[in-house]
C-alpha positions as CSV (number, residue, x, y, z in Angstrom):
1,M,-11.2,0.5,-9.4
2,K,-12.6,1.0,-12.9
3,I,-10.5,2.2,-15.9
4,D,-12.0,3.0,-19.3
5,I,-9.8,3.5,-22.3
6,W,-10.7,4.8,-25.7
7,S,-8.5,3.6,-28.6
8,D,-8.4,3.2,-32.3
9,I,-6.6,0.4,-34.1
10,A,-5.4,2.9,-36.7
11,C,-3.6,5.0,-34.0
12,P,0.1,4.3,-33.4
13,W,0.1,6.3,-30.1
14,C,-2.7,3.9,-28.9
15,H,-0.4,0.9,-29.6
16,I,2.3,2.7,-27.6
17,G,0.0,4.0,-24.9
18,L,-1.8,0.7,-24.3
19,T,1.5,-1.2,-24.1
20,R,3.0,1.3,-21.7
21,F,-0.1,1.4,-19.5
22,E,-0.4,-2.4,-19.3
23,R,3.3,-2.6,-18.3
24,V,2.7,0.0,-15.5
25,L,-0.6,-1.7,-14.4
26,A,1.1,-5.1,-14.2
27,D,3.5,-3.7,-11.5
28,F,0.7,-1.9,-9.6
29,E,0.2,-3.5,-6.2
30,H,-3.6,-3.5,-6.6
31,A,-3.7,-4.7,-10.2
32,D,-6.0,-7.6,-9.5
33,E,-8.6,-5.2,-8.3
34,V,-8.6,-3.0,-11.4
35,E,-11.2,-3.5,-14.1
36,V,-10.0,-2.3,-17.5
37,T,-12.5,-1.8,-20.4
38,V,-11.2,-0.7,-23.9
39,H,-13.7,1.3,-26.0
40,S,-13.9,2.0,-29.7
41,F,-12.9,5.3,-31.3
42,Q,-12.3,6.2,-34.9
43,L,-9.8,8.9,-35.8
44,D,-11.2,9.0,-39.4
45,P,-14.6,7.4,-39.9
46,T,-14.7,8.7,-43.4
47,L,-11.9,6.5,-44.6
48,P,-12.8,4.0,-47.3
49,E,-12.4,0.3,-46.5
50,Q,-9.4,0.4,-48.8
51,Y,-7.1,3.3,-49.5
52,D,-4.7,2.8,-52.4
53,G,-2.0,5.2,-51.2
54,T,0.6,4.8,-48.5
55,E,0.3,6.0,-44.9
56,L,2.6,8.9,-45.7
57,Q,0.4,9.9,-48.7
58,Y,-2.8,9.6,-46.6
59,L,-1.5,11.8,-43.8
60,S,0.0,14.3,-46.2
61,E,-3.3,14.7,-47.9
62,R,-5.4,14.6,-44.7
63,K,-3.3,17.0,-42.7
64,G,-2.0,19.1,-45.6
65,L,1.6,18.5,-44.4
66,P,4.8,18.2,-46.5
67,A,6.0,14.6,-46.9
68,A,9.2,15.4,-45.1
69,Q,7.3,16.6,-42.0
70,V,5.2,13.4,-42.0
71,E,8.4,11.4,-42.1
72,Q,9.7,13.3,-39.1
73,M,6.5,12.5,-37.3
74,F,7.0,8.8,-38.1
75,A,10.5,8.9,-36.8
76,H,9.3,10.5,-33.5
77,V,6.6,7.9,-33.1
78,N,9.1,5.0,-33.8
79,E,11.5,6.4,-31.2
80,A,8.7,6.4,-28.6
81,A,7.6,2.9,-29.7
82,A,11.1,1.5,-29.3
83,T,11.0,2.4,-25.6
84,E,8.2,-0.2,-25.3
85,G,9.9,-2.8,-27.4
86,L,7.6,-2.0,-30.4
87,H,9.0,-1.6,-33.9
88,L,6.4,0.0,-36.2
89,N,6.7,-0.1,-40.0
90,F,4.9,2.8,-41.6
91,D,6.2,1.9,-45.0
92,T,4.0,-1.2,-45.1
93,V,0.9,0.1,-43.3
94,K,-2.2,-0.5,-45.4
95,V,-4.5,2.4,-44.7
96,A,-8.0,1.2,-44.1
97,N,-11.2,1.9,-42.2
98,S,-11.2,0.4,-38.7
99,R,-15.0,0.1,-38.2
100,K,-15.2,-3.7,-39.0
101,A,-12.4,-4.4,-36.7
102,H,-14.1,-2.5,-33.9
103,R,-17.3,-4.6,-34.5
104,V,-15.3,-7.8,-34.1
105,L,-13.6,-6.5,-31.0
106,H,-17.0,-5.9,-29.4
107,A,-18.0,-9.5,-30.3
108,A,-14.9,-10.7,-28.6
109,R,-15.6,-8.6,-25.5
110,S,-19.0,-10.3,-25.1
111,D,-17.7,-13.8,-25.7
112,R,-16.4,-15.7,-22.7
113,A,-14.3,-18.0,-24.9
114,A,-12.5,-15.1,-26.6
115,D,-9.5,-13.0,-25.4
116,A,-10.4,-9.5,-26.5
117,H,-7.1,-8.1,-25.2
118,A,-5.2,-10.5,-27.3
119,L,-7.3,-9.7,-30.3
120,E,-6.7,-5.9,-29.9
121,T,-3.0,-6.5,-29.6
122,S,-3.0,-8.7,-32.7
123,L,-4.9,-6.1,-34.7
124,L,-2.5,-3.3,-33.8
125,R,0.5,-5.5,-34.7
126,A,-1.2,-6.6,-38.0
127,H,-1.8,-3.0,-38.9
128,F,1.5,-1.3,-37.8
129,V,4.0,-4.2,-38.1
130,D,2.8,-6.9,-40.4
131,G,1.3,-4.6,-43.1
132,E,-2.1,-6.4,-43.1
133,R,-5.4,-4.7,-44.1
134,I,-7.6,-4.5,-41.0
135,S,-10.7,-4.1,-43.0
136,D,-10.1,-7.4,-44.8
137,P,-12.7,-10.0,-43.5
138,E,-10.2,-12.8,-43.9
139,V,-7.6,-11.0,-41.8
140,L,-10.2,-10.3,-39.1
141,V,-11.5,-13.9,-39.1
142,R,-7.9,-15.3,-38.8
143,L,-6.9,-13.0,-36.0
144,A,-10.3,-13.4,-34.1
145,T,-10.2,-17.2,-34.3
146,E,-6.7,-17.2,-33.0
147,A,-8.0,-15.1,-30.0
148,G,-10.7,-17.7,-29.3
149,L,-13.7,-16.2,-31.2
150,D,-15.3,-18.8,-33.4
151,E,-15.4,-18.2,-37.2
152,T,-19.2,-18.0,-37.5
153,T,-19.5,-15.4,-34.7
154,T,-16.7,-13.4,-36.3
155,R,-18.1,-13.3,-39.8
156,A,-21.5,-12.3,-38.4
157,A,-20.0,-9.5,-36.4
158,I,-18.1,-8.0,-39.3
159,D,-21.2,-6.4,-40.8
160,S,-23.5,-6.7,-37.7
161,P,-25.8,-3.7,-37.1
162,E,-26.0,-4.7,-33.4
163,H,-22.2,-4.6,-33.0
164,D,-22.0,-1.5,-35.0
165,A,-24.4,0.2,-32.6
166,L,-22.0,-0.7,-29.8
167,V,-19.2,0.9,-31.6
168,Q,-21.2,4.0,-32.2
169,Q,-22.2,4.0,-28.5
170,D,-18.6,4.1,-27.5
171,I,-17.9,6.9,-30.0
172,D,-20.9,8.9,-28.8
173,T,-19.9,8.5,-25.1
174,A,-16.4,9.7,-26.0
175,A,-17.9,12.8,-27.6
176,M,-20.1,13.4,-24.6
177,I,-17.2,13.4,-22.1
178,G,-15.0,15.5,-24.4
179,V,-12.6,13.0,-25.9
180,T,-11.1,14.4,-29.1
181,G,-8.0,12.2,-29.4
182,V,-6.8,8.8,-28.4
183,P,-5.6,7.0,-26.4
184,F,-7.7,8.5,-23.7
185,F,-7.9,7.0,-20.2
186,V,-10.6,7.6,-17.6
187,L,-9.8,6.4,-14.1
188,H,-12.6,5.7,-11.6
189,E,-15.1,7.4,-13.9
190,K,-13.7,10.7,-12.7
191,Y,-10.2,11.5,-14.0
192,G,-9.1,11.8,-17.6
193,I,-5.6,11.3,-19.0
194,S,-5.0,12.1,-22.6
195,G,-2.3,10.5,-24.7
196,A,0.5,8.0,-24.4
197,Q,1.9,9.5,-21.2
198,P,5.2,8.6,-19.7
199,A,5.2,5.6,-17.4
200,E,5.6,7.8,-14.3
201,V,2.4,9.7,-15.0
202,F,0.4,6.5,-15.2
203,E,2.1,5.2,-12.0
204,Q,1.3,8.4,-10.1
205,A,-2.3,8.5,-11.4
206,L,-3.0,4.9,-10.4
207,A,-1.6,5.4,-6.9
208,Q,-3.4,8.7,-6.4
209,V,-6.8,7.6,-7.7
210,W,-6.6,4.3,-5.8
211,D,-5.9,6.1,-2.6
212,E,-8.9,8.4,-3.2
213,A,-11.2,5.5,-4.0
214,H,-10.0,3.5,-1.0
215,P,-9.4,6.0,1.8
216,T,-7.7,4.6,4.9
217,T,-9.7,4.3,8.1
218,G,-8.6,6.0,11.3
219,L,-6.3,8.9,11.9
220,R,-2.9,9.4,10.3
221,P,0.0,10.1,12.6
222,I,1.5,13.5,12.3
223,S,5.2,13.6,11.5
224,I,7.1,16.0,13.7
225,A,10.7,15.5,14.8
226,G,10.9,14.1,18.3
227,S,7.1,13.5,18.7
228,E,7.4,9.8,18.4
229,N,9.1,9.6,21.8
230,A,6.4,11.3,23.9
231,E,5.1,9.3,26.9
232,A,1.5,8.1,27.2
233,C,-0.7,5.6,29.0
234,G,-2.3,2.6,27.4
235,P,-4.4,-0.5,28.4
236,D,-1.3,-2.1,29.9
237,G,-0.3,0.8,32.0
238,C,1.7,4.0,31.8
């Protein structure tokens, strides 16, 4: 079964949603037969590589919300993050454009020696926990090499037109299928799930879509009280 996920490194709900989904998938009985692909998305492609204000200031300006309301939003996100063992620090977040990071992620996905999943996790942690700037080439090189991507490939990917085209392709595909927010999960190229849903929603979706994609052969017995005791004949007699 194929699962496609659209995510942005600058999205706290993506950090929560991906973590939660991975936990649910790890317990899914057919996990070894599920192919997961994470695709690029940008919540704000107009962001400069470096924004001098805080995350609170940025969201207040972008959404036109009072600072107190943004702080309440942070508290709500942190409460949800804690349920997955994540502790986000919005006070230290360095607001930055995620485009370069997405290019490097595409380079990691096409490199057999690299662990793209580990890199994605490291980038989310760097942004939301460690207060690092995800548009900084040196940060990207360090995290990518730790995930198995060599330095030369990483530096080339940061400003690569080829990798940027792959990022844009992901974004265009998201627009084509109607994705307006992330995280967004597409199961079996047929069913869409928006947001960092509760674990039970992911559990039910995986089971339902798996059963549909792998229908059982033969007839299913009907369940009627007492019917299991009816007499019948078989190859060995009656």
